[in-house]
N, C-alpha and C positions, 0 to 999 in steps of 0.2 A: 505493499499500499505507499503510496505517497504522501497521504495525508489522512486525517481525521478530522472531521469539522461538524460539531454541532452533534457528535454521538454517533455519526455515521461516516461510514466509508464506502468508495465505489472502484471497483475493479473493472478495466475495459482491455480490448485487445485478446491477445492469444491466450494470456494465463485465466482471462474470463472466460472463455471459449471451451478451454481445456475443461473449465468447472462445468461447464452446461452440458457440452456436447459428449466429453469422455466421460466425466464423474457423473453427471447427470444429477446435479445437485438441486434441491428444492428449498423453498421458504421453509424456514424453520430449523433447517438444520446448521448446528455449532461449529465453528471453526477457532483457532486461534490465530489472529491476524498481527502484524507489526508495522507501523509507520517508519521503521529505523532508528527509533527512539526508545519505545516502550511497547510492550505486547498487551495482547487486550484478548479477552473471548467474547468472540460476536457472532451472531445468528444472521442468519440471510434472509432478508426481506424480500428481494425481488432478483429473479435468475432468468435473463433473457438472452441467446444469442451471444453477442460481445459486452455484455453489460450485467455483473453481478453486485449487489447493494447488500451491506452489512449494516445491524445495528449493533453498536457496542453495548455489550451486558456490563463488564466491569475490567478493570485494569488488572491483569496479573503480576504478580509480585516479581522484581527483578533477580536474574542469577546471575549474580558478581561473579567475574573472570579473577583470577588472582594474579594472571600476567597478561600484559600485554604485547603480543610477538609481532614483529615483523619479519617475514620471512623474505630473504634475498636471493633468488635464484637465477642461477644463470641459464640463460635462454639456450635450448634444446629443441629438436622439433617439434614443430605445435601440437601435433595430436597428443604428444607425450608430455609436453607443458601444460595442456589444458587438463590433464590427469592432475598433473600437480595443483592447478589451482582450484579442480574439484575437490580433492582430499583434503589441503589446506585449510580450504572454507570448513570442512567438515570438524576439522580438530580445533577451528578455534582462532585462527591467527587473525589479526587486526588489519595486517597490509600486507599486500605480497608485493615486492619490488623485482621487475625482470631485471637481468644483470647481463652486460655483453664482457665476457673474457676473452683472454688472446685466444683460446682453443674453441671459442664459439663459432659454430658453423656460419661461413660468411652469407650476408643477406639477410640473418635473422632479426637482427638489430634495427634494421630500416624497415624489414616487414613488420613488426612487433607492433608499431603505429597501428597499422590497419585492423591488428587482431585485439586489439585492447579493448573495443566494445564487445568482440563475442566473449572476451574472458570475464568481463564484466555481468554478461548474462549467465555465462555458466555458476559464478559465483554465486547471484543471485538465486538460482535454481539451486543448488546446492546448500545454499542456507535455508530455504525453506523445508528441505529435507533433514536437514538436523535440527530444524526449530529455534534458528538463532534469532534472536531480535535485530541486531545490527549485522548490515553487509559487511565484509571485508573492502578496504580499498584498494584499488588495482593502480599501482602509480606506473606512469611512463616511465619506458626502459631507460638505464642510466649505464655508463662504462665503468669497471672495476673501482677505478679510482673515486669517484663522486660516490658508489655505493660504500666505501670504507668509512665515508662519514657521516652514516646514519647514526642518530643518537639511541644509546639503550645503556641500561645499566650494565646486562650481561650480554655480551657481543660474542658469537661461537663460530668459528670459522672451520668447517668440515674438510678434515683432510685425511686421508688413508695414510699419509707418510710418517711414521712414527710419532702420531701424536696420541696424547692420552685419552682414555674411554670418556664421551662426553658426560656420563653420569657422574664420573669422579670428580668433575671439574664444576660441577653445579653446587655452589655452596650451601651451608646450613642455613644462612643470615641471607636472604634474597629479597632485592628490591622488587618493582612490580613491573618492570620493562626487560625485554630480553630480545636480541636480533639473533638469526639464525642464517647462515651463507653455505650455499649449498653449489659446488661446483659443477663446471661443464661436464660433456662426454671427453674423455681424454684426460680430465683431470688438471689441476692447476699447473702453472709453470714456477720456477725455481724463485723468478722474480714474483710473481704474484703471492707466493709463500711469504717472502720478505716483505712486500707491501704492507700487507694484513697483520703481520706481528710488528709492524712498524708503527701502525693505526692502532696497535692495542686491542687486536682481535685474538680471542683465546684460540689455539688450534686444538681440535678434538677429533676425535673417531669415533668408528660404531662397528669396531670389530675388524679382524684381520682379513675380512673379504671385500674385494670391491663391488660397490653397489651400483646400479643404475641411480642417475639422479634423482628420478622420482621416487625411488625406492629410499633412498638416504634422506630425501626432504620428509616423506612420513615418518620414517623411523624415529627422525631427531627430532621432529614436531611432537611425536606421542613421548619421548623421552621428557621433553621439557616440562610439555604441558602436565605430566603425572607427578614431575617432581614439584612442581609448585603447588600440590594438589595434598601431598603428604605433611 
């Protein structure tokens, strides 16, 4: 929902059509809805074609997140990067920053500008599935040097090259912001490793095996999220 006004919300377009034609919703049915700020319990009052109208019954209590995570993900083939966007959204990240590294496939950085709208749509659909109140922000792609300036209290640089395990490097006293940087296919160059360390990013690993970028993203995010929950 873009907005809720006067205790009512209206959904139009493809999402409304999916509700009316695929799910065949009817007046009286109840759903949880969100305006990207607050979740509500609402009841359908009208469902026709490309228009569904909801009446808000009550605001739902917020579910606070213990940590705000920025995922800095090196650009990979777009079908697999979309998978990262989908799963990172389900795991609760607040921001996704696409990154161009030395070994990023040529052309992906420039082409990412046209893909951002699609990634935002994927994040929206994944947010609905995960019952998130707020959508993650999909930021414009940047080069690695700019990515290393991302502000967070805890900044982790995924690297399979002799780095300590991620879980071991998460301190017992934790602030409420973290960033995770995932490398491209082919890994980091030595120069990039030096840049990250010089910028005070903590090199960490996920074990002895070499993981695909999308697997590493999910595994690292799951570790971070669960560490903050304990």
